[in-house]
N, C-alpha and C positions, 0 to 999 in steps of 0.2 A: 441107703448106706445103713449099716449096722453099727450102733453106738456101743462102745466097749468101756466097761467100768475099769478105771486104773486100779482101784481098790475094791476088794470083795465085800468088805464090810460097809454097809450102808451108812453106819453111824460116822464114817469118815467124812461123809458128804453133809454133816451137820455141825462140823467143828468150827471153832473160832481160832483165829491166829492173828498175826500183827496186821495183816491187811484186811481181814474179814473179822473185824472187831466188833462182833454183834452184842457184846456186853456194855459197849460205850453208851453214855447217857443219850447222846444224840440218836443213835440207832434205836435205842430202847424207847425213846419218846415217840419216834416215828412208828415203831411196831405197835406200841400201845394204841396210837391214834388210829392206824389202819385196822387194828382188830375191833376197835369200837365201832368202825363204820361198816364191817363186813360181817357176813353171817357164817362162812365156812371156809375151809382151806382154799377152795377153788376161787371163791370171790376175792379173798385176801390176796392170792397170788396175782390175780388180774390187777388189782388196786396198787399192788407194790410195783408191778411192771409198768403200769401207766404212769405212776409217780416218778419213777427213774427215767422213763422214756421221755416224758413230757415236761417235767419240771426241772430237770438238770441238763442244760444244753451241753451238746457235745463241743468241747472247746475249740475245735477246729472250724465249727459253724459259728460260734459266737466271737471268735478271736481271742478268747482268753488265753494268756500265755502261761498261767500257773499250771503246775502239775500236781494233781491230787492223786493219791493211790490207795489210801486207807478208805474203807467204807465210810466211817465216820467224817473223814475230811470232805469226801464226795458230797455227802448230804449236807454238811455245814456250809460249804463253799458254793454249791450248786454249780459245779465244774467238774469236767473230766472227759477223757477220751473213752472210747468203747471198753477198753480193759478195766478202767476205773469205774465205769458205770456198772459193769458186770460185777465188780466187787460189791458195790453198794447194794445191787439187787439181791445178790447172794446172801449177804448179811441179813437183809430184811427177810428173806425167805427161810433161811436156817434158823433165825431167832424165832420163827413161828413153827419150827419142827418140820419144814418141808426140805428134804434133801435136795442139794443144789450142787451142780458140777460146772466146771469151766470147760469151755469148748473153743476151738479156733478154726479159722479159715485163712488160707493164704491166696493172695492174688498177685498177679504180675503187673508191673508198671506198664505205662503206654509204650515204652521202647522195648518191651519184652524181658526185661531184667526183673529180678525179684522186687516186688512192691510193698504191699501192705499185709501185715499179719492182723487179722481182725479178731476180736474177743467177744464171745457171747456166752450164755448159760444154758444148761439144761436143768429141768426140775423133774421131780417124781412126786406127783400128788398122791395122796392116800387113795388106795383103791385101784390105781392104775399099775399095771405090769410093766410099764415102759417109761422111758425117759422122753421128754418133749423139749426140744431146743426153742429158746426164745432169745430175741435179739433186742436189747433195751437201748441201742446206739442213739436213737433219736431220728425223727422223720424229718424230711426236707424235700424239696422238688426231686423227683426221681427215686426217693426212698420211702417206702410204706410198710414198715414192719408192724405187725400186729400180734397180739397174744393169740395163739391158736393151739388147740389140741387135735385138731382135725386137718392136718397138713400144715407144714411150716410156712410162716409168713415173715421170713427174715428180710433184713435191710438188703442183703445181696445174695439171693439164691444162686447156688451153683448149677448151671445148666449147660446146654449144648453151646451157647454163645459166650459162656464165661470161661475165662482161663484161670479159673480158681480151683482150689483143692479144699474139700471138706476133710478136716482131720477127725477120725472117729473116736479118739480116746476122750473119755470123761475124767477129766482131772480132778482130784479131790481138793487140791490147792491150786492157786494161780501158778502158771509155768514159771519156774525160777528165772529164766532169761527175760521174760516179760516184766516180772516183778523187779529184777535188778535194774533194768533200764528206766523203769518208772521211779523207783527209789533214788537213783543216781542223777536224774535229770534236774538241772537247776531251772529250766523253762522248757516250754513246748517245742521250740526250735532244736534245742539240744536233744530232746527226746526222739524227735523225728530221725536224727542222725544215729541214735543208739538202739532204737527198738528193734528187735529181731524181725526179719522179713519172712522167716520160715521156721519150723520146729525141727 
């Protein structure tokens, strides 16, 4: 699949906004710590990815009913669904000068009706002429996402046995429908009822 930039200007993929609040002290403190522990953009990106994937449980796995959507809140509460975790990872990467986009996959439910809209990111490391998708959802039995620049290692790769769709657009900001659902949900059960199932 060819990934398509929504915005031509790469600087749009470094921007901060209400959800990707990479100027917030919680984000900055995390960035400073990761920078002190890593030697270059590649090792920084791996460390940021592993921090979000491994130390922030997906709230559906942990049972946490809170809905975090700002990057700073996700890092502070150690809680979030895939979209929120993508916001946190994007903030950490963008704060370090690594362009980061938002990507989506759609999956069908068990009954064949629209199911889950999954969120992940793509990054563009210095010296690379392409974007590389990464999935910080969090691993569990049956899910083994890994940071990789040599072939995707996503939580749910789309393949011949999957009834999913990879959306090729690299969004410069979280999709408005996703962000609206996250912001408006009082708890995760309500979020499951309002989160879009497709783009």
